[in-house]
N, CA, C and O of each residue as an XYZ file, in Angstrom:
632
protein
N     193.622    112.239    203.409
C     194.075    113.029    204.251
C     195.505    113.860    204.205
O     196.076    113.938    205.293
N     195.996    114.340    203.344
C     197.343    115.132    202.715
C     197.945    116.492    203.484
O     199.079    116.938    203.658
N     196.872    116.830    203.778
C     197.299    118.109    204.840
C     197.010    118.227    206.083
O     196.435    117.279    206.617
N     197.354    119.511    206.929
C     196.742    119.542    208.487
C     196.311    120.684    208.339
O     197.015    121.445    207.675
N     195.004    121.206    208.907
C     195.052    123.185    208.928
C     196.445    123.622    209.390
O     197.373    123.024    209.934
N     196.211    125.174    208.879
C     197.219    125.473    209.157
C     197.683    126.263    210.576
O     198.740    126.762    210.964
N     196.120    126.088    211.230
C     196.262    126.482    212.871
C     196.766    125.063    213.813
O     197.279    125.077    214.932
N     196.485    124.054    213.087
C     197.187    122.813    213.946
C     198.761    122.825    213.857
O     199.472    122.506    214.810
N     199.216    123.199    212.692
C     200.786    123.187    212.317
C     201.633    123.772    213.605
O     201.580    124.929    214.021
N     202.334    122.822    214.075
C     203.013    122.720    215.145
C     204.007    124.298    214.963
O     203.762    124.873    216.024
N     204.819    125.075    214.273
C     205.171    126.238    213.932
C     204.179    127.120    213.065
O     204.610    127.883    212.200
N     203.049    127.002    213.296
C     202.083    128.368    212.517
C     202.375    129.407    212.828
O     202.088    130.342    212.080
N     203.162    129.675    214.239
C     203.692    130.999    214.561
C     204.761    131.357    213.701
O     205.088    132.515    213.962
N     205.307    130.976    212.979
C     206.037    131.594    211.875
C     204.935    132.373    210.938
O     205.318    133.387    210.353
N     204.325    132.175    210.867
C     202.786    132.943    209.906
C     201.988    133.592    210.750
O     200.851    134.036    210.593
N     202.689    133.599    211.637
C     201.553    134.965    212.554
C     202.707    135.822    213.267
O     202.335    136.458    214.253
N     203.853    135.910    212.958
C     204.584    137.246    213.652
C     204.137    138.473    213.377
O     203.945    138.758    212.195
N     203.954    139.170    214.115
C     203.490    140.629    214.382
C     203.996    141.530    212.985
O     203.445    142.060    212.020
N     205.503    141.342    213.550
C     206.463    142.197    212.437
C     206.602    141.739    210.949
O     207.039    142.410    210.013
N     206.061    140.238    210.926
C     206.022    140.074    209.416
C     204.853    139.801    209.312
O     204.877    138.633    208.924
N     203.759    140.122    209.406
C     202.190    139.519    208.741
C     201.872    139.145    207.787
O     202.182    139.761    206.767
N     201.191    138.083    207.740
C     200.609    137.563    206.214
C     199.678    137.242    206.482
O     199.199    136.670    207.460
N     199.047    137.905    204.845
C     197.770    138.063    204.310
C     196.713    136.540    204.634
O     197.122    135.380    204.593
N     195.373    136.970    204.933
C     194.933    135.774    205.233
C     194.611    135.171    203.790
O     194.647    133.942    203.749
N     194.292    135.851    202.564
C     194.603    134.538    201.660
C     195.724    134.075    201.456
O     195.765    132.996    200.865
N     196.727    134.580    201.778
C     198.084    133.420    201.800
C     198.064    132.657    203.184
O     199.120    132.504    203.799
N     197.297    132.351    203.498
C     197.687    132.001    205.068
C     196.662    130.889    204.564
O     196.752    129.808    205.146
N     195.712    131.003    203.576
C     194.917    129.866    203.341
C     195.270    128.887    202.281
O     194.688    127.812    202.129
N     196.470    129.414    201.400
C     197.417    128.746    200.912
C     198.555    128.486    200.926
O     199.379    128.269    200.038
N     198.608    128.525    202.541
C     200.081    127.616    202.633
C     199.483    126.390    203.483
O     198.749    126.549    204.459
N     199.780    125.495    203.121
C     199.647    124.219    203.639
C     200.505    123.175    204.364
O     201.368    122.745    203.599
N     200.552    122.670    205.482
C     201.448    122.108    206.198
C     200.690    120.593    205.587
O     199.525    120.249    205.387
N     201.729    120.086    205.464
C     201.107    118.327    204.460
C     201.732    117.747    206.125
O     202.650    118.097    206.866
N     200.129    116.183    206.187
C     200.515    115.280    207.038
C     202.259    114.556    206.682
O     202.887    114.457    205.628
N     202.560    114.190    207.995
C     203.599    113.282    208.364
C     203.442    112.304    207.198
O     204.374    112.072    206.428
N     202.508    111.865    207.115
C     202.785    110.692    205.526
C     202.968    111.043    204.352
O     203.604    110.456    203.477
N     202.383    112.062    204.302
C     202.382    112.629    202.781
C     203.394    113.200    202.810
O     203.643    113.271    201.607
N     204.257    113.718    203.348
C     205.344    114.432    203.406
C     206.575    113.521    203.308
O     207.704    113.739    202.868
N     206.049    112.505    203.818
C     207.651    111.041    203.657
C     207.460    111.176    201.916
O     208.381    111.644    201.246
N     206.364    110.784    201.373
C     206.109    110.228    200.334
C     206.844    110.803    199.112
O     207.536    110.330    198.211
N     206.200    112.584    199.624
C     207.059    113.763    198.818
C     208.472    113.901    198.490
O     209.158    114.106    197.489
N     208.704    113.612    200.334
C     210.652    113.736    200.757
C     210.937    112.157    199.646
O     211.757    112.192    198.729
N     210.358    111.275    199.866
C     210.878    110.053    199.212
C     211.330    110.109    197.578
O     212.390    110.022    196.958
N     209.915    110.304    197.252
C     209.953    111.022    195.809
C     210.885    112.048    195.039
O     211.211    112.045    193.852
N     211.134    112.707    195.804
C     211.754    114.288    195.486
C     213.259    114.590    196.259
O     214.050    115.337    195.682
N     213.564    114.090    197.355
C     214.814    114.263    198.008
C     215.426    112.767    198.488
O     216.568    112.422    198.185
N     214.744    112.142    199.076
C     216.012    111.127    199.507
C     214.801    109.870    200.390
O     213.920    109.978    201.243
N     215.338    108.859    199.674
C     214.511    107.572    200.515
C     215.859    107.275    201.157
O     216.035    106.058    201.099
N     216.565    107.699    201.564
C     217.757    107.354    202.785
C     217.871    108.239    204.116
O     218.136    107.873    205.261
N     217.586    109.531    203.610
C     218.225    110.336    204.302
C     216.600    110.828    204.967
O     215.458    110.670    204.535
N     217.194    111.535    206.305
C     215.396    112.714    206.735
C     215.296    113.814    206.506
O     214.283    114.450    206.215
N     216.842    114.307    206.668
C     216.735    115.670    206.964
C     218.130    116.300    205.755
O     219.308    115.948    205.801
N     217.505    117.291    204.761
C     218.498    117.733    204.075
C     219.914    118.701    204.128
O     220.394    119.263    203.144
N     220.582    118.765    205.828
C     221.743    118.404    206.323
C     222.525    117.293    205.849
O     223.739    117.386    205.666
N     221.813    116.165    205.630
C     222.453    115.071    205.848
C     221.859    114.214    204.466
O     220.983    113.351    204.410
N     222.601    114.743    203.520
C     222.033    113.868    201.987
C     222.637    112.328    202.439
O     223.514    112.186    203.292
N     222.025    111.273    201.735
C     222.625    109.824    202.083
C     223.612    109.777    200.316
O     223.543    110.561    199.370
N     224.380    108.611    200.487
C     225.164    108.696    199.611
C     224.380    107.816    197.966
O     223.883    106.693    197.887
N     224.523    108.657    197.094
C     223.407    108.941    195.937
C     222.228    109.476    195.921
O     221.431    108.994    195.117
N     221.915    110.264    196.523
C     220.781    111.300    196.782
C     222.202    112.355    195.545
O     223.419    112.469    195.399
N     220.760    112.916    194.912
C     220.992    114.079    194.419
C     221.744    115.251    194.460
O     222.439    115.783    193.594
N     221.412    115.667    195.975
C     222.140    116.454    196.437
C     223.523    116.612    196.449
O     224.297    117.570    196.433
N     223.639    115.041    196.491
C     225.742    115.178    196.585
C     225.973    114.732    195.066
O     226.987    114.034    195.040
N     225.391    114.876    193.731
C     226.226    115.012    192.400
C     226.686    116.032    192.685
O     226.195    116.848    193.465
N     227.837    116.140    192.004
C     228.829    116.993    191.731
C     228.503    118.388    190.438
O     229.095    119.436    190.179
N     227.172    117.660    189.833
C     226.798    118.857    189.002
C     225.571    119.616    189.429
O     225.039    120.181    188.474
N     225.121    119.749    190.283
C     223.906    120.212    190.783
C     224.048    121.613    191.512
O     223.130    122.433    191.506
N     224.972    121.776    191.989
C     224.761    123.482    193.021
C     225.720    124.056    192.231
O     226.576    123.531    191.519
N     225.503    125.027    192.417
C     226.471    125.830    191.750
C     227.202    126.816    192.392
O     226.697    127.589    193.206
N     228.540    126.826    192.017
C     229.525    127.051    193.216
C     229.678    128.520    193.828
O     230.342    128.667    194.854
N     229.106    129.533    193.243
C     228.738    130.900    193.909
C     227.542    130.357    194.989
O     226.613    129.581    194.764
N     227.964    131.148    196.411
C     226.774    131.001    197.548
C     226.147    132.634    197.172
O     226.652    133.577    196.562
N     224.823    132.452    197.844
C     224.182    133.924    197.906
C     223.817    133.621    199.452
O     223.561    132.610    200.106
N     223.962    135.523    199.798
C     222.811    135.795    200.951
C     221.759    135.817    200.991
O     221.188    136.515    200.153
N     221.029    135.135    201.896
C     219.885    135.587    202.110
C     219.357    136.394    203.600
O     218.290    136.973    203.806
N     220.608    136.174    204.587
C     220.374    136.981    206.002
C     220.065    138.330    205.882
O     219.270    138.965    206.575
N     220.849    138.788    204.816
C     220.980    140.417    204.519
C     219.513    140.893    204.186
O     218.730    141.630    204.786
N     219.453    140.327    203.228
C     217.934    140.698    202.786
C     216.890    140.300    203.601
O     215.933    141.073    203.554
N     216.783    139.498    204.217
C     215.899    139.326    205.323
C     215.962    140.003    206.719
O     215.040    139.841    207.519
N     216.782    140.577    206.941
C     216.961    141.944    207.595
C     216.601    143.152    207.276
O     216.456    144.097    208.051
N     216.449    143.138    206.099
C     216.399    144.574    205.472
C     214.604    144.670    205.578
O     213.843    143.737    205.836
N     214.269    146.014    205.305
C     212.816    146.555    205.613
C     212.374    145.881    203.717
O     211.335    145.220    203.723
N     212.812    145.968    202.792
C     212.798    145.105    201.555
C     212.158    144.027    201.655
O     212.818    143.419    202.498
N     211.062    143.183    201.276
C     210.619    142.045    200.937
C     211.308    141.520    199.935
O     211.418    140.301    200.072
N     211.960    142.058    198.719
C     211.811    141.217    197.693
C     213.128    140.349    198.078
O     213.952    140.557    198.968
N     213.050    139.195    197.014
C     213.648    138.068    197.254
C     215.660    138.145    197.379
O     215.705    139.248    196.835
N     216.365    137.996    197.510
C     217.608    137.591    197.464
C     218.214    138.348    195.667
O     217.465    138.950    194.899
N     219.012    138.196    195.534
C     218.315    138.466    194.077
C     219.116    137.323    193.093
O     218.813    137.101    191.921
N     220.184    136.668    193.832
C     220.561    135.181    192.870
C     219.410    134.274    192.947
O     219.357    133.322    192.169
N     218.459    134.482    193.835
C     217.689    133.383    194.208
C     216.663    133.807    192.534
O     216.382    133.124    191.550
N     216.394    135.134    192.891
C     215.049    135.295    192.483
C     215.561    135.526    190.990
O     214.622    136.009    190.357
N     216.963    135.328    189.984
C     217.315    135.067    189.328
C     216.963    133.884    188.642
O     216.293    133.820    187.611
N     217.636    132.619    189.510
C     217.430    131.298    189.383
C     216.071    130.667    189.257
O     215.945    129.516    188.840
N     215.169    131.333    189.574
C     213.696    130.647    189.705
C     212.952    131.453    189.094
O     212.485    132.423    189.691
N     212.704    131.232    187.857
C     212.210    131.647    186.989
C     210.611    131.324    186.423
O     210.122    131.411    185.297
N     209.918    130.823    188.027
C     208.713    130.368    188.264
C     208.094    131.197    187.754
O     208.450    132.369    187.633
N     206.461    130.434    187.152
C     205.556    131.583    187.410
C     204.400    131.596    188.366
O     204.112    130.463    188.751
N     203.637    132.584    188.870
C     203.148    132.823    190.061
C     202.583    131.049    190.491
O     202.708    130.400    191.529
N     202.139    130.820    189.562
C     201.279    128.953    189.880
C     201.756    128.132    190.305
O     201.309    127.261    191.051
N     202.667    128.272    189.924
C     204.017    126.539    190.044
C     203.849    126.308    191.760
O     204.038    127.011    192.753
N     203.465    125.149    191.542
C     203.381    124.816    192.958
C     205.137    124.268    193.708
O     205.994    123.466    193.338
N     205.026    125.036    194.670
C     206.336    124.894    195.344
C     206.484    123.693    196.965
O     205.428    123.421    197.535
N     207.092    123.425    197.221
C     207.262    122.635    198.572
C     208.455    122.867    199.596
O     209.657    122.635    199.467
N     207.838    123.322    200.501
C     209.148    123.861    201.225
C     209.868    122.850    202.030
O     209.217    123.090    203.046
N     210.505    122.114    202.329
C     211.131    120.908    202.878
C     211.987    120.969    204.024
O     213.191    120.726    203.935
N     211.432    121.275    205.078
C     212.228    121.263    206.286
C     213.026    119.610    206.887
O     214.098    119.601    207.491
N     212.255    118.383    206.567
C     212.570    117.207    206.957
C     211.657    116.373    206.407
O     210.610    116.762    205.888
N     212.071    115.020    206.512
C     211.100    114.348    205.788
C     209.923    113.954    205.968
O     209.338    113.122    205.275
N     209.334    114.742    207.269
C     208.141    114.582    207.988
C     207.172    116.110    208.291
O     206.179    116.303    208.993
N     208.061    117.111    207.330
C     207.811    118.804    207.876
C     207.799    119.376    206.312
O     208.796    120.055    206.067
N     207.164    119.280    205.561
C     206.903    120.160    204.697
C     205.540    121.137    204.283
O     204.399    120.677    204.306
N     205.765    122.166    204.008
C     204.655    123.261    203.582
C     204.898    123.043    201.968
O     205.903    122.879    201.277
N     203.652    123.112    201.738
C     203.019    123.629    199.830
C     202.129    124.747    199.783
O     201.121    125.113    200.388
N     202.892    125.182    198.807
C     201.992    126.535    198.709
C     202.161    126.893    197.000
O     202.905    126.064    196.476
N     201.725    127.765    196.185
C     202.251    128.625    195.149
C     203.493    129.266    195.564
O     203.786    129.551    196.726
N     204.123    129.448    194.640
C     205.204    130.402    194.200
C     204.896    131.861    194.318
O     205.906    132.511    194.588
N     203.772    132.591    194.194
C     203.661    133.734    194.537
C     203.722    134.038    195.832
O     204.363    134.999    196.257
N     202.940    133.099    196.679
C     202.511    133.271    198.177
C     204.133    133.174    198.887
O     204.603    133.878    199.782
N     204.708    132.151    198.206
C     206.064    131.925    198.736
C     207.118    132.920    198.391
O     208.269    132.640    198.726
N     206.858    134.202    197.681
C     208.090    134.984    196.925
C     207.464    136.078    198.243
O     208.267    136.542    199.053
N     206.114    136.376    198.323
C     205.568    137.216    199.167
C     206.024    137.176    200.516
O     206.356    138.219    201.079
N     206.089    135.709    201.274
C     206.754    135.597    202.607
C     207.379    135.232    202.688
O     207.553    134.802    203.829
N     208.301    134.981    201.834
C     209.606    134.147    202.585
C     210.342    134.041    203.137
O     211.117    133.091    203.245
N     210.275    135.615    203.971
C     210.792    135.576    205.135
C     210.113    134.598    206.629
O     210.583    134.188    207.690
N     209.054    134.567    206.081
C     208.152    133.368    207.487
C     208.777    132.493    206.936
O     209.778    132.297    207.625
N     208.772    131.739    205.949
C     209.363    130.339    206.081
C     210.864    130.092    206.735
O     211.165    129.083    207.373
N     211.820    131.292    206.435
C     213.074    131.140    207.162
C     213.242    131.352    208.169
O     214.373    131.600    208.587
N     211.951    131.330    209.099
C     212.307    131.539    210.783
C     213.022    130.748    210.841
O     214.055    131.238    211.295
N     213.240    128.958    210.507
C     213.106    127.840    211.038
C     213.977    127.680    209.254
O     213.465    127.467    208.155
N     215.755    127.944    209.740
C     216.839    127.864    208.624
C     218.106    126.955    208.519
O     219.241    127.264    208.155
N     217.489    125.454    209.037
C     218.423    124.664    209.673
C     218.886    123.819    208.137
O     219.604    122.820    208.175
N     218.281    124.475    206.645
C     219.128    123.558    205.675
C     218.056    123.117    204.758
O     218.432    122.368    203.857
N     216.693    123.448    204.797
C     215.327    123.737    204.636
C     215.369    123.486    202.584
O     216.389    124.052    202.190
N     214.852    123.064    201.783
C     215.327    122.885    200.583
C     213.767    123.364    199.701
O     212.737    122.937    200.223
N     213.618    124.210    198.429
C     212.774    125.038    198.029
C     213.164    123.787    196.414
O     214.145    123.532    195.715
N     211.612    123.317    196.501
C     211.308    122.542    195.205
C     210.080    122.984    194.635
O     209.050    123.183    195.280
N     210.223    123.135    193.380
C     209.197    123.367    192.449
C     208.837    122.205    191.634
O     209.555    121.620    190.823
N     207.185    121.858    192.078
C     206.656    120.792    191.407
C     206.909    121.017    189.380
O     206.714    121.889    188.533
N     207.440    119.605    189.454
C     208.083    119.700    187.519
C     209.069    120.598    187.230
O     209.153    121.140    186.127
N     209.909    120.823    188.241
C     210.876    122.152    187.920
C     212.073    121.482    188.544
O     212.193    121.015    189.676
N     212.822    121.535    187.673
C     214.667    121.448    187.903
C     215.056    121.806    188.859
O     215.437    121.006    189.713
N     215.107    123.563    189.104
C     215.519    124.245    189.891
C     215.608    124.074    191.569
O     214.488    123.563    191.559
N     215.829    124.063    192.457
C     216.182    123.838    193.676
C     217.211    124.865    194.691
O     218.169    125.555    194.345
N     216.677    124.691    195.902
C     217.395    126.074    196.409
C     217.399    125.789    197.772
O     216.363    125.481    198.361
N     218.576    125.875    198.367
C     218.870    125.799    199.781
C     219.125    126.191    200.694
O     220.256    126.671    200.620
N     218.594    126.322    201.898
C     219.521    127.470    203.267
C     219.657    126.755    203.943
O     219.363    125.579    204.161
N     220.457    127.986    204.565
C     221.715    127.613    205.683
C     221.581    128.249    206.908
O     221.314    129.451    206.921
N     221.695    127.760    207.719
C     221.702    129.098    209.204
C     222.769    129.814    209.074
O     222.843    130.767    209.850
N     223.711    129.652    208.267
C     224.581    130.571    208.629
C     224.099    132.084    207.584
O     224.842    132.989    207.206
N     222.764    131.924    207.361
C     222.401    133.332    206.377
C     222.991    132.867    204.832
O     222.725    133.684    203.951
N     223.666    131.799    204.451
C     223.898    131.557    203.386
C     222.596    130.686    202.518
O     221.895    129.906    203.162
N     222.450    130.813    201.615
C     221.985    129.539    200.576
C     222.439    129.380    199.043
O     222.964    130.360    198.514
N     222.255    128.117    198.248
C     222.647    127.916    197.407
C     221.767    127.478    196.410
O     220.678    127.059    196.802
N     222.042    127.483    194.975
C     221.216    127.057    193.683
C     221.580    126.373    193.221
O     222.761    126.031    193.150
N     220.471    125.845    192.640
C     221.006    123.841    191.742
C     219.635    123.663    190.906
O     218.556    124.246    191.011
N     220.038    122.731    190.113
C     219.538    122.132    189.128
C     219.230    120.466    189.352
O     220.338    120.080    188.979
N     218.770    119.668    189.573
C     218.684    118.622    189.918
C     218.339    117.837    188.679
O     217.341    118.152    188.031
N     219.041    116.923    188.345
C     218.527    116.469    186.959
C     217.715    115.036    187.091
O     217.228    114.508    186.092
């Protein structure tokens, strides 16, 4: 089994917040991974040494000098607004189709899987926990990392 039921997810409250309701259809498509499956995905896509995205290990792609664009975007001002649109830099960088499988990686044992369309509609919910998570798309090079100071950075892994 690769997933746990969303109702059993320890942070499911982020998708039940009364001010940011998530549709029943979207809730069905948000899949928390089991710790074992998350660790496997993390090892293959992020790091075999580190356990948190804010502490990459030597040799991890996140530390390569050509991964990240130099300018940061601001997600917090968009998050605080009534508009549900993604921050402009984020929307420009990720040209993924709606069915792209995405992983929102909080830690090596804490990853959520969904489709790009679901993430795009509910991105604010995912960012209730904002201490460095990384957004990856399956078979995509573009990446995003979010920070708790309201900034994010975009890049491309090689």
